[in-house]
Structures are given as structure tokens and as C-alpha cells.
C-alpha positions as CSV (number, residue, x, y, z in Angstrom):
1,M,-35.1,33.4,42.7
2,K,-32.1,35.2,41.1
3,K,-30.4,31.9,40.6
4,Y,-33.2,30.2,39.0
5,A,-33.1,33.1,36.5
6,R,-29.8,31.9,35.8
7,C,-29.8,28.5,35.5
8,F,-33.3,29.5,32.9
9,T,-30.7,31.7,30.9
10,M,-28.4,28.9,30.4
11,L,-30.7,26.3,29.7
12,L,-31.8,28.8,26.8
13,S,-28.8,29.2,25.7
14,L,-28.1,25.6,25.1
15,A,-31.5,25.3,23.7
16,A,-29.7,27.4,20.8
17,F,-27.5,25.1,20.0
18,L,-29.3,22.0,19.8
19,P,-31.0,20.7,16.4
20,V,-34.3,21.5,15.5
21,P,-36.4,19.4,13.9
22,G,-36.3,19.7,10.0
23,A,-34.3,22.5,10.3
24,V,-30.5,23.0,8.3
25,R,-28.5,24.2,10.0
26,E,-25.4,25.5,7.7
27,R,-22.8,28.5,7.9
28,R,-22.4,30.6,4.8
29,I,-19.7,32.8,3.4
30,V,-19.5,34.5,0.3
31,L,-16.5,33.4,-2.3
32,S,-15.4,36.8,-2.3
33,E,-14.6,37.3,1.2
34,Y,-13.2,33.9,1.7
35,A,-11.3,34.8,-1.0
36,D,-9.3,37.5,1.0
37,K,-8.9,35.8,3.9
38,V,-7.3,33.0,2.1
39,R,-4.5,35.6,0.4
40,A,-4.5,36.8,4.0
41,A,-3.9,33.7,5.9
42,W,-0.7,32.8,3.3
43,L,0.5,36.3,4.0
44,G,0.2,35.7,8.0
45,K,2.0,32.6,7.5
46,M,4.7,34.0,5.2
47,A,5.5,37.0,7.8
48,G,5.6,34.8,10.5
49,V,7.9,32.6,8.5
50,G,9.9,35.5,7.6
51,W,10.3,36.5,11.2
52,G,11.0,33.7,13.0
53,I,14.0,32.5,10.8
54,T,15.7,34.8,12.9
55,T,15.5,33.7,15.9
56,E,14.7,29.7,15.3
57,F,16.8,27.0,18.0
58,R,19.3,30.4,18.1
59,Y,18.4,30.2,21.5
60,S,17.2,26.8,22.1
61,H,15.4,25.5,25.0
62,R,15.8,29.5,26.1
63,L,13.6,32.4,26.0
64,V,15.4,35.3,23.1
65,P,16.7,37.9,25.0
66,D,14.2,41.7,24.9
67,S,17.9,43.0,23.4
68,M,19.0,40.0,20.7
69,M,15.3,40.5,19.2
70,Q,15.7,41.6,15.6
71,A,12.8,44.0,14.5
72,W,10.6,43.3,12.6
73,R,10.9,44.6,9.1
74,P,8.1,44.0,6.0
75,E,10.8,42.8,4.0
76,M,10.9,39.8,5.9
77,V,7.6,38.7,4.2
78,N,9.5,37.5,1.6
79,E,11.9,35.1,3.4
80,G,8.2,32.9,3.3
81,Y,8.8,32.0,-0.4
82,N,12.2,30.3,0.4
83,Q,10.9,28.0,3.7
84,D,9.4,24.3,3.8
85,D,6.6,25.8,5.5
86,L,5.4,26.9,2.5
87,Y,6.3,24.5,0.0
88,L,5.1,21.6,1.8
89,S,1.6,23.0,2.3
90,L,2.3,24.2,-2.0
91,L,3.2,20.7,-2.9
92,S,-0.3,19.3,-0.8
93,L,-2.1,22.0,-2.8
94,E,-0.1,20.4,-6.3
95,L,-1.2,17.1,-6.0
96,L,-4.5,17.5,-4.9
97,R,-5.7,20.0,-7.4
98,E,-3.8,16.7,-10.1
99,Y,-5.6,14.1,-8.6
100,G,-8.3,15.6,-6.2
101,P,-8.9,15.1,-2.9
102,G,-9.7,11.3,-3.0
103,I,-5.9,10.9,-4.0
104,T,-4.4,7.9,-1.6
105,S,-1.7,8.3,0.9
106,R,0.7,5.4,-1.1
107,L,0.4,7.9,-4.5
108,A,1.0,10.9,-2.7
109,C,4.1,9.4,-0.8
110,L,5.1,8.3,-4.2
111,E,4.5,11.7,-5.9
112,R,6.2,13.4,-2.7
113,Q,9.5,11.3,-3.0
114,N,10.0,11.8,-6.7
115,L,9.8,15.9,-6.5
116,Q,12.8,14.8,-3.6
117,F,12.9,18.1,-1.3
118,E,16.0,18.1,0.8
119,Y,13.5,18.6,3.8
120,G,12.0,14.5,4.0
121,G,13.2,14.0,0.7
122,R,13.6,10.3,-0.7
123,N,12.3,7.8,1.8
124,A,15.0,5.3,1.4
125,L,12.4,2.4,2.9
126,V,10.3,3.4,-0.3
127,T,13.1,2.8,-2.6
128,R,14.7,-0.2,-0.8
129,D,12.2,-1.9,0.7
130,G,8.4,-1.2,-1.1
131,I,7.6,0.1,2.2
132,A,4.0,2.1,2.3
133,P,1.8,4.3,4.2
134,P,0.5,4.0,7.1
135,D,3.7,1.7,8.2
136,L,5.7,4.0,6.4
137,G,5.1,7.0,9.0
138,H,5.0,3.8,11.9
139,P,7.1,4.6,14.8
140,H,8.7,1.3,14.1
141,Y,10.6,2.1,11.2
142,K,10.1,6.4,12.6
143,P,11.6,7.0,15.7
144,T,10.6,10.4,15.4
145,S,7.1,9.7,14.4
146,D,6.1,12.7,16.3
147,G,7.9,15.4,15.2
148,C,6.2,18.3,13.2
149,G,7.0,17.4,9.6
150,Y,3.8,17.4,8.7
151,T,2.1,20.0,11.5
152,C,4.2,23.0,10.0
153,G,3.0,22.4,6.3
154,A,-0.4,21.6,7.3
155,D,-2.2,24.5,7.0
156,Y,-3.8,24.3,3.4
157,S,-6.3,21.3,4.5
158,G,-7.8,24.0,6.9
159,I,-7.6,27.1,4.2
160,A,-8.5,25.0,1.5
161,A,-11.5,23.4,3.5
162,P,-13.6,26.6,5.1
163,G,-15.9,25.1,8.1
164,L,-15.4,21.4,6.3
165,P,-13.2,20.0,9.6
166,A,-13.8,16.6,8.0
167,A,-11.1,17.3,5.6
168,P,-7.7,17.9,7.5
169,V,-9.1,14.8,9.3
170,R,-8.7,12.7,6.1
171,F,-5.6,15.1,4.7
172,A,-3.5,14.7,7.3
173,A,-3.6,10.6,6.9
174,T,-3.2,11.3,3.5
175,F,0.0,13.4,3.8
176,G,1.0,12.8,6.7
177,S,1.0,9.1,7.4
178,D,4.3,8.5,5.3
179,R,6.6,10.1,7.8
180,C,4.1,10.8,11.5
181,Y,2.2,9.0,13.5
182,G,-0.2,9.3,16.9
183,D,0.6,13.2,17.9
184,G,2.5,14.2,14.5
185,L,-0.5,13.9,12.8
186,Y,-3.0,14.9,15.2
187,G,-0.4,18.6,15.2
188,G,-1.9,18.9,11.6
189,V,-5.6,18.2,12.1
190,F,-5.3,20.7,14.5
191,V,-3.8,23.1,12.4
192,G,-6.0,22.8,9.6
193,A,-9.2,23.0,11.9
194,M,-8.3,26.2,13.2
195,Y,-8.0,27.1,9.9
196,C,-11.6,26.1,9.3
197,E,-13.0,27.6,12.1
198,A,-10.7,30.3,11.5
199,F,-13.1,31.7,8.1
200,F,-16.3,31.9,10.5
201,T,-15.0,33.9,13.5
202,E,-12.5,36.3,15.0
203,D,-13.0,34.8,18.9
204,L,-9.6,33.2,19.0
205,H,-10.6,30.9,22.4
206,R,-13.5,29.6,19.8
207,I,-11.3,28.8,17.6
208,V,-9.2,26.6,19.6
209,D,-11.4,25.1,21.1
210,T,-13.5,24.0,18.3
211,A,-10.4,22.9,16.7
212,L,-9.7,20.6,19.5
213,R,-12.5,18.7,18.7
214,S,-11.1,17.1,15.2
215,I,-8.4,15.0,17.7
216,P,-8.4,12.9,20.5
217,E,-9.3,13.9,24.2
218,Q,-6.9,11.7,25.6
219,S,-3.7,12.2,23.2
220,L,-1.1,14.6,24.8
221,L,-0.8,17.0,22.0
222,A,-4.7,17.8,23.0
223,Q,-3.6,17.9,26.6
224,A,-0.8,20.4,25.3
225,V,-3.1,22.8,24.2
226,R,-5.7,22.7,26.9
227,D,-3.0,23.5,29.1
228,V,-2.6,26.5,27.5
229,V,-5.4,28.1,27.4
230,R,-6.0,26.9,31.2
231,W,-2.5,29.3,31.9
232,H,-3.4,31.9,29.9
233,R,-6.5,32.8,31.4
234,L,-4.2,32.1,34.9
235,Y,-1.7,34.3,33.4
236,P,-2.7,36.4,30.8
237,D,-0.1,39.3,31.3
238,D,2.5,36.5,31.6
239,W,3.6,34.8,28.3
240,K,6.8,34.0,29.5
241,R,5.7,32.1,32.4
242,T,3.0,30.0,30.5
243,W,6.3,29.4,27.8
244,Q,8.6,27.9,30.6
245,L,5.0,25.8,31.8
246,I,5.1,24.8,28.2
247,M,9.1,23.3,28.3
248,D,8.7,22.5,31.4
249,K,5.6,19.8,31.1
250,Y,6.5,19.0,27.6
251,W,9.8,19.1,26.9
252,W,12.3,18.4,30.2
253,N,9.7,15.8,31.5
254,E,10.7,12.2,29.7
255,E,7.5,11.1,30.5
256,N,5.9,13.6,27.6
257,N,9.1,13.9,25.7
258,W,10.2,10.8,24.5
259,I,10.9,11.1,20.4
260,A,14.6,10.7,19.0
261,W,17.0,12.9,17.7
262,P,16.9,15.2,15.9
263,Y,13.6,16.1,16.8
264,G,13.5,15.4,20.6
265,G,16.0,13.7,23.2
266,V,15.8,16.4,26.2
267,R,19.6,17.0,26.3
268,K,20.9,16.9,23.2
269,G,18.1,18.0,21.1
270,I,16.0,20.6,19.4
271,N,12.5,20.9,19.8
272,L,10.4,19.8,16.7
273,D,8.1,17.9,18.5
274,S,4.4,18.5,17.8
275,K,3.3,18.2,21.2
276,S,5.5,21.6,21.6
277,M,4.6,23.6,18.1
278,A,1.2,23.5,18.8
279,A,1.2,25.0,22.6
280,M,4.0,27.8,21.6
281,S,1.8,28.4,18.5
282,V,-1.7,28.6,20.2
283,M,0.4,30.6,22.8
284,A,1.4,33.0,20.7
285,L,-2.2,32.7,19.0
286,L,-3.8,33.9,22.8
287,Y,-1.5,36.4,24.1
288,G,-0.8,38.2,21.2
289,G,-4.6,38.9,21.6
290,G,-5.3,40.0,17.9
291,D,-2.9,42.3,16.9
292,L,-0.5,40.6,14.0
293,Y,2.4,41.5,15.2
294,R,2.9,41.0,18.6
295,T,1.2,37.1,17.6
296,M,4.4,37.4,15.7
297,R,6.9,38.7,18.3
298,I,5.8,36.0,21.1
299,A,6.0,33.0,18.8
300,V,9.6,34.4,17.7
301,Q,10.7,35.1,20.7
302,G,10.1,31.8,21.9
303,S,13.1,30.1,19.6
304,E,12.2,26.7,19.7
305,D,11.1,26.0,16.3
306,S,10.2,29.9,16.0
307,D,9.2,30.2,12.2
308,C,6.5,27.2,12.4
309,N,5.1,28.5,15.5
310,A,5.0,31.7,14.3
311,S,3.5,31.1,11.0
312,I,1.1,28.9,12.3
313,A,-0.2,31.9,14.5
314,A,0.0,34.6,12.4
315,G,-1.9,32.5,9.7
316,V,-4.8,31.4,12.0
317,L,-4.7,34.9,12.6
318,L,-5.3,36.3,9.7
319,A,-7.5,33.4,8.5
320,S,-9.9,35.4,10.8
321,R,-9.3,38.9,10.2
322,G,-9.1,39.0,6.3
323,M,-6.9,41.9,4.4
324,K,-8.6,44.1,6.3
325,A,-5.7,43.7,9.4
326,V,-2.9,43.9,6.8
327,D,-1.3,47.3,7.2
328,G,-0.2,49.1,3.4
329,E,4.1,48.4,4.8
330,L,3.5,44.6,4.7
331,L,1.3,44.3,1.8
332,A,3.9,47.0,-0.3
333,A,6.9,44.8,0.8
334,L,5.2,41.4,-1.0
335,D,7.4,40.4,-3.9
336,R,4.7,38.9,-6.2
337,Q,6.7,38.6,-8.9
338,R,9.3,36.3,-7.2
339,R,8.2,32.5,-7.5
340,F,8.1,29.8,-4.4
341,K,11.3,27.4,-4.0
342,Y,10.4,24.4,-5.9
343,F,7.8,25.5,-7.9
344,A,6.8,28.2,-10.8
345,R,4.4,29.9,-8.8
346,T,4.0,33.4,-7.4
347,F,2.0,34.6,-3.7
348,D,-0.8,35.2,-6.5
349,D,-0.8,31.9,-8.2
350,M,-0.7,30.0,-4.6
351,A,-3.5,31.9,-3.8
352,D,-5.5,31.1,-6.9
353,L,-4.0,27.6,-7.1
354,T,-6.2,27.5,-2.7
355,L,-9.2,28.8,-4.5
356,D,-9.0,26.2,-7.5
357,V,-8.4,23.2,-4.9
358,A,-11.1,24.9,-2.6
359,R,-13.8,24.1,-4.9
360,Q,-13.1,20.7,-5.7
361,V,-12.9,19.9,-1.3
362,I,-16.4,21.8,-0.2
363,P,-18.4,19.2,-2.3
364,F,-16.1,16.7,-1.6
365,F,-17.0,16.9,2.4
366,G,-20.6,18.2,1.9
367,G,-20.4,21.6,1.1
368,R,-22.2,23.2,-1.4
369,I,-20.7,26.7,-3.5
370,E,-24.2,28.7,-4.7
371,E,-24.7,31.6,-6.7
372,R,-27.5,34.1,-4.8
373,D,-28.5,37.3,-5.6
374,G,-25.7,38.0,-8.2
375,E,-22.6,36.4,-5.7
376,E,-21.1,33.0,-5.0
377,W,-21.7,31.6,-1.7
378,I,-19.8,29.1,-0.1
379,V,-22.3,27.0,2.1
380,V,-21.3,24.3,4.6
381,P,-22.9,21.8,7.2
382,A,-22.7,23.8,11.2
383,R,-20.5,21.9,12.7
384,G,-22.3,19.3,15.2
385,A,-21.4,18.2,18.6
386,D,-21.2,14.8,17.4
387,L,-18.2,15.5,15.1
388,R,-16.4,12.3,14.4
389,R,-12.7,12.3,16.0
390,T,-9.7,10.9,14.8
391,E,-9.0,7.3,15.9
392,Y,-6.3,7.6,18.9
393,L,-2.6,6.2,18.0
394,S,0.4,6.8,20.6
395,S,3.8,6.9,19.6
396,K,5.1,5.7,22.8
397,T,2.3,2.6,22.9
398,P,2.0,2.2,19.0
399,G,-0.7,-0.2,17.1
400,P,0.5,-3.2,15.2
401,L,2.3,-2.8,11.5
402,T,-0.7,-3.0,8.7
403,G,1.9,-5.0,6.5
404,A,1.4,-2.2,3.7
405,R,3.9,-3.0,0.9
406,Y,4.2,-1.2,-2.7
407,T,3.6,-3.0,-5.6
408,A,6.2,-3.2,-8.3
409,G,4.0,-1.6,-10.8
410,E,3.8,1.6,-8.0
411,L,7.5,1.2,-7.6
412,D,8.0,2.1,-11.0
413,R,6.2,5.6,-10.6
414,L,9.6,6.2,-8.6
415,E,12.2,8.7,-10.4
416,L,15.4,7.1,-10.5
417,L,17.2,10.5,-10.4
418,T,18.6,11.8,-6.8
419,D,18.5,15.8,-7.3
420,P,16.4,15.8,-10.5
421,G,15.7,19.3,-10.4
422,F,19.2,20.2,-8.7
423,E,17.6,21.6,-5.6
424,N,19.9,20.2,-2.8
425,D,22.6,21.4,-1.0
426,D,24.6,17.7,-1.6
427,P,23.9,17.7,-5.4
428,A,24.3,13.8,-6.6
429,W,25.7,15.1,-9.6
430,S,29.2,15.6,-10.7
431,F,30.8,17.8,-13.5
432,F,33.0,16.7,-14.8
433,S,35.2,17.6,-18.6
434,D,37.9,15.3,-21.3
435,L,39.4,18.5,-20.9
436,K,42.4,19.3,-18.4
437,N,42.2,23.4,-18.5
438,N,38.2,24.5,-20.1
439,H,37.0,26.2,-17.7
440,I,33.5,25.5,-18.3
441,L,31.6,26.8,-15.5
442,P,30.6,23.1,-12.9
443,V,27.0,23.0,-12.3
444,E,25.6,26.1,-10.2
445,R,22.4,26.0,-8.3
446,I,21.0,28.5,-9.7
447,G,19.4,31.3,-7.7
448,R,21.6,30.7,-4.5
449,I,23.9,32.8,-6.2
450,E,24.2,36.4,-5.5
451,G,22.8,38.8,-8.6
452,V,21.1,35.5,-10.3
453,A,18.2,35.6,-11.1
454,E,15.8,33.1,-9.7
455,N,13.1,32.6,-12.5
456,R,16.0,31.1,-14.8
457,A,14.8,27.8,-14.0
458,R,12.4,26.1,-16.0
459,T,10.6,25.1,-12.6
460,G,11.5,25.1,-9.1
461,F,14.4,26.7,-7.4
462,C,17.3,26.1,-9.5
463,N,18.9,25.0,-12.8
464,A,22.3,23.5,-13.5
465,L,24.1,25.7,-15.7
466,L,26.7,25.1,-18.1
467,G,28.8,27.5,-20.1
468,S,32.0,28.4,-22.2
469,W,32.3,32.2,-21.8
470,F,36.1,32.4,-19.8
471,R,38.4,35.1,-17.7
472,S,41.1,36.5,-20.1
473,G,44.3,34.7,-20.6
474,Y,42.5,31.4,-20.9
475,P,41.6,29.0,-24.1
476,R,38.6,28.2,-25.3
477,A,37.2,24.7,-24.9
478,N,38.1,22.1,-28.1
479,T,34.7,21.6,-29.4
480,R,35.4,18.2,-30.1
481,L,35.5,17.2,-26.0
482,F,32.6,16.4,-24.1
483,S,31.7,18.3,-20.5
484,G,28.4,18.3,-18.6
485,V,27.4,16.3,-15.5
486,R,26.9,13.0,-14.6
487,Q,25.1,10.7,-11.9
488,L,25.5,7.1,-11.0
489,V,22.4,5.3,-10.9
490,R,21.1,1.9,-9.8
491,V,18.5,0.2,-12.0
492,A,17.0,-3.1,-12.8
493,P,18.5,-5.4,-15.2
494,G,16.4,-6.2,-18.5
495,R,14.2,-3.2,-17.8
496,E,13.2,-0.5,-20.7
497,Y,13.9,3.4,-19.9
498,R,12.7,6.6,-20.9
499,L,15.9,9.3,-20.5
500,S,14.8,12.7,-20.5
501,C,15.2,16.6,-19.5
502,F,14.2,19.9,-20.3
503,V,17.2,22.0,-21.9
504,R,18.1,25.8,-22.9
505,T,20.8,27.2,-24.8
506,E,22.1,30.9,-25.4
507,G,24.5,32.1,-27.8
508,G,23.5,29.8,-30.7
509,G,25.9,27.3,-32.1
510,F,24.9,24.0,-30.4
511,G,24.0,22.5,-34.0
512,G,23.9,18.9,-33.1
513,K,26.5,19.8,-30.1
514,G,23.7,18.7,-27.0
515,V,24.0,15.5,-25.8
516,L,22.1,13.1,-23.8
517,R,24.1,9.7,-23.1
518,V,23.8,6.5,-21.1
519,L,27.0,4.0,-20.3
520,T,28.1,1.8,-18.5
521,P,30.2,2.7,-15.7
522,D,33.3,0.9,-17.3
523,G,32.3,3.3,-20.1
524,R,30.7,1.5,-22.7
525,E,27.9,3.8,-24.4
526,M,24.3,2.1,-24.3
527,A,22.4,5.6,-25.6
528,S,22.8,8.3,-26.9
529,A,20.4,11.8,-28.3
530,T,22.2,15.0,-29.7
531,F,20.6,18.5,-29.7
532,G,20.9,21.6,-31.2
533,D,19.7,25.0,-29.8
534,K,17.2,25.0,-27.9
535,P,16.5,28.9,-27.0
536,G,13.1,28.2,-24.8
537,W,13.0,25.0,-22.4
538,T,12.3,22.4,-24.4
539,R,12.0,18.7,-23.3
540,V,14.6,16.1,-24.6
541,G,14.8,12.2,-24.0
542,L,16.2,8.9,-24.9
543,G,15.2,5.2,-24.1
544,V,17.6,2.5,-22.9
545,E,17.5,-1.1,-22.2
546,S,19.3,-2.1,-19.6
547,G,20.7,-5.5,-20.4
548,G,22.1,-6.9,-17.8
549,E,23.7,-3.1,-15.8
550,S,22.2,-2.8,-12.7
551,L,24.3,0.3,-12.6
552,L,24.2,3.3,-15.2
553,V,25.7,6.4,-15.5
554,V,23.7,9.4,-16.8
555,E,25.2,12.4,-18.8
556,I,23.7,15.7,-20.4
557,G,25.9,18.3,-21.5
558,F,27.9,19.3,-24.9
559,R,31.2,18.6,-27.2
560,G,32.6,21.9,-26.1
561,A,32.2,24.9,-27.9
562,E,32.7,27.7,-30.5
563,D,34.2,31.0,-30.8
564,R,31.4,32.4,-29.1
565,R,30.0,32.8,-25.8
566,M,27.7,30.3,-24.8
567,T,25.5,28.6,-22.4
568,L,23.4,25.4,-21.7
569,R,21.6,24.9,-19.0
570,I,19.9,21.9,-17.5
571,D,16.2,21.0,-15.2
572,D,13.7,18.9,-14.2
573,C,15.6,15.4,-15.1
574,S,14.0,12.0,-15.1
575,L,14.7,8.4,-15.4
576,K,11.8,5.7,-14.8
577,V,10.6,2.8,-16.2
578,K,9.1,2.7,-19.8
579,P,5.2,2.4,-19.5
580,A,3.8,-0.1,-20.7
581,A,1.9,-0.1,-24.5
582,R,-1.3,0.1,-24.1
């Protein structure tokens, strides 16, 4: 009798999930609660990055010894401003705000290339051959297509889409198909889907299990996550055993790890495989048991790509808990005036941007925002068992290329200058001067210099700085001669181009001494323009015809200095094909 009673109870439980004829199954969250959880999610991600960066790949393929673990310090959260885990998500949010959730992968890829971050910067295949996504991320061109290049920055796709797992599926194709394929994309879909569910539950197993329904169940990434869930149930008090099982099956086993250096390679690579990242993030989340610092510590001590693993786990955890789970010390340590690398946005700006994007994303994927009892509510369809999973693709046995190519008109959108914002460690710009002993300061990437404020850049992390102040004993610069920065640029003959940059001067005395010019490699001037004092960031520019030239030299600087302290800052330069007249 008891057996039948148990069966009846189970049937009743299952019946609760069956659709009721005529009923509309929906989930709701008040907008203010969602906004609270958005801030918590980004704060968790920043904290995880900040602690995780202390062990990233430092003990590759082995656990960090207890004695070598750095203790958590609340100020570590501010390291998140500098890391790709955050600024890659921020980039996607910026593009979604500007172009809407219907933005194509072709446009997203071009816009991303124009920003030229040092991580995943300009793709030579775009500029040389015009190869477009999804082919650009295909294993034929990308032997690292299963890497975590999209997964580590996919958080935005769920944070801006509460309860809407179709969004991470679409956005993975939009923002990830220029560099990933198969499990490389599924990792991002899975991470985004975890956030989608986290806004509606604190049950960590439910978050993981529900997110799994967004990716093909036969994929290795799905298998890796299911393995972690199973191992956690078998060894609930031994996360280190689970860590070793992950490494044995998904790193040392070459049947499951085949991608090329630097993302893989069993004997010499570093573990940037998306399967490992998903598995270790889930490991930290489940074994952390809802405690933020235990969750982060497990991921950090696991080494490998520990900043990404810790940031995903901590971000998902706090998305489910909200700011009530954040202690006062962590919140007080957050520098709310600091800006993210490459972007003129603070933490609060990023949270506000997420909410703005969410207002576009929610109705695009079938939800709505309605007012009820004086408050705004997010209303989304309840997730059914028939959720359409992404198409199964494997980087080990990939499908055919599509033949996707950019048109000449699309390629005209590309920024021709390398490092237009002076952000990269290996600058394409060179400092030059007509003087042998001028001591005008060379290009300095502001923000990497001890004691120099980051906010001197117009946007992003850095800017170029030229100056005319000197140590005692050195002569002043000759006002007739030119000093600045230059770059050699490949152009198409017979085209019109527009050169522009933002400049800012200090000290006065620049009347007509600021110079933009374009020359041939042998020194013949093709075009030039001058500018005077610009106490605030101001765009200056000129047009130039390439004529029969295929190489041009771009120069920006000033002609010496008067007997005074003078500085010129340069940022956000651009050389593009001049748009056709409408």
C-alpha cells in the first residue's frame, strides 16, 4: 500500500509541471529586486576575478598548496576593473545597447575588431581575406575553437536576460562565433543560462540542471557538467577528489582534450578548454554550498584558469542571492569611481547599462515589463520541457564551412590603425623627434604608470602623452621642429580616407603648433592640419586621398614648445575609408 501511495505522490508532483489547458505559465520578478541581483552578480564576478588572478596558471595541472594560498582581501575586488572577464562582457553590452538584441554576428565581429583589445584583438583573417563568422570560429581556421574565449565573458547574456535562456543561445552565435565553435560556444550558452535561472531560485542544483537544458546533451561540455554533479553527490565532502577527476577525464585524456596550444595540448599547454572551465565553475558553485568565500576559494585553489572559474561561480551565486549576501567589508572596498579597462564606465555605470539592455532584451525574447501596484515587474514565460537546444556541433568532427565572407563595403568599417587607443602592451605607434636631445616624453600608456590617474584618458584604459617639461640641465625643445607619434598603415590605392583623433592640451601656447599629417613612406606630405589649445578632449581630423600609394605614414604631435610646461594627450585615433556621400 505504501508503494502505491509513493507512486501516487510522484504522479501528483509530475502533474504540477504539466501545462493546464488555457493557463499561461509565467514567472515574475519585481524590477527593483532584479536590479539588486544584477549589481550582486557583477560584484561577485569582480570579486572572483580579483582573488582568482592570484593563482591563475601558477600551479598549472595541480592544486595550489594550502600554504601558498593568498588570503582573501576585500580590495581584491577592484582588480576586476582590469580583467578580460569583465571588459569582454561590457563590450557585448555596449554593442547591444547601440545596435539592439538583433545585432548580427557580422557586425558584432567588425565592431569588436575595431576596438582591438590585447585579448583577442584584430583577427588577421578579417582584414586579409574577409572571412566572416561563423566560419571565422570554425576549427578549419581556429584550432583553439573549443577554448574559453567566449565562455569567460558570456555572463552578460544571462544577467541581461532573466528567465530567458533563448538569449544566451542567440548571443553565443552573435558574439562568440568569430572565435569559437562547438563546446567553445556551448560553454558560453551554459554560463548565460545559469544566470537566467539564478534570478528565480537559490537552489544551486536547479540552476545547473536547468542550464544544461540549453546545450546539446551529447556534447562533451554537457557531459563534463553532469559528471561534476554526479561526483559531488558521490563525494560531497571532497572537492579535491572531484577536481582530480575533472583533470583526469577532461585534460589528461586526449580523447576529450585535443585543441591546440595555447588553449590545450596535454603535455605543454595551459588549460583554457571550455569543458574544464564549465566543470570547475560548477564544482566551486556546488561544493561552496552557498557561501561566497568558500565558493571562490575552491575555484582559486583549483588553479588552471582560476580567475574565470571563480568569477563565474561567484557571479552566479550572488545573482541568486542578491546584495543581502554581500558583506559590508566587500562593498566598502569597491572603488565606485574607478573605470573599467577600455571603457569610461564605473561599476554603477555597468549595472545601469545592464538594466538598459535588459529593457530591450526582455521583450525581444518574449517577456515584458509591466506596472503593478506602483512597481515595475519583469514577466517572462515559464520554461517548459520542450526548450529548443542549440544545434549539436563538435570541433573534433566539424561540419562544413559556410563560405561566409565580408563584402568590400563591410570591410570599409574596419579601423585601419592598430592600437587606436594606445591600450596594448606592444604599441604599433613609435615616438619620433627631429631633435637629438629634446627630452620630449615618449608615448606613455597612462594607467600603467605608478601614481598617474587612469581617468586622464578620454576613454578606455590608456592614452598617449607627449610633453615639454624637462629635468634641470636639459635644454628646451626647438619650436621649429616636430615631435610626436607615428604609424605605418596599409591602405588601398585610389581611395579617400578620414584621419581623426581626440586631443587635449595643457599649459597653453599650442596656437597652431598641434599637427596631424599624412606622408608617403619616403617623407612626401599628402595632407596636414593644425590645431591650437584644446583644454578639453576635442576631435581633430583631416581627409586624405591615397592616390597611387599602398602605404601611408600617419603622424600626430606638435612643433616644439615655448618656454613653458606644455603637454599633449592623444586618444581614440581613427583612419577609415571616407563614407560615400548620401
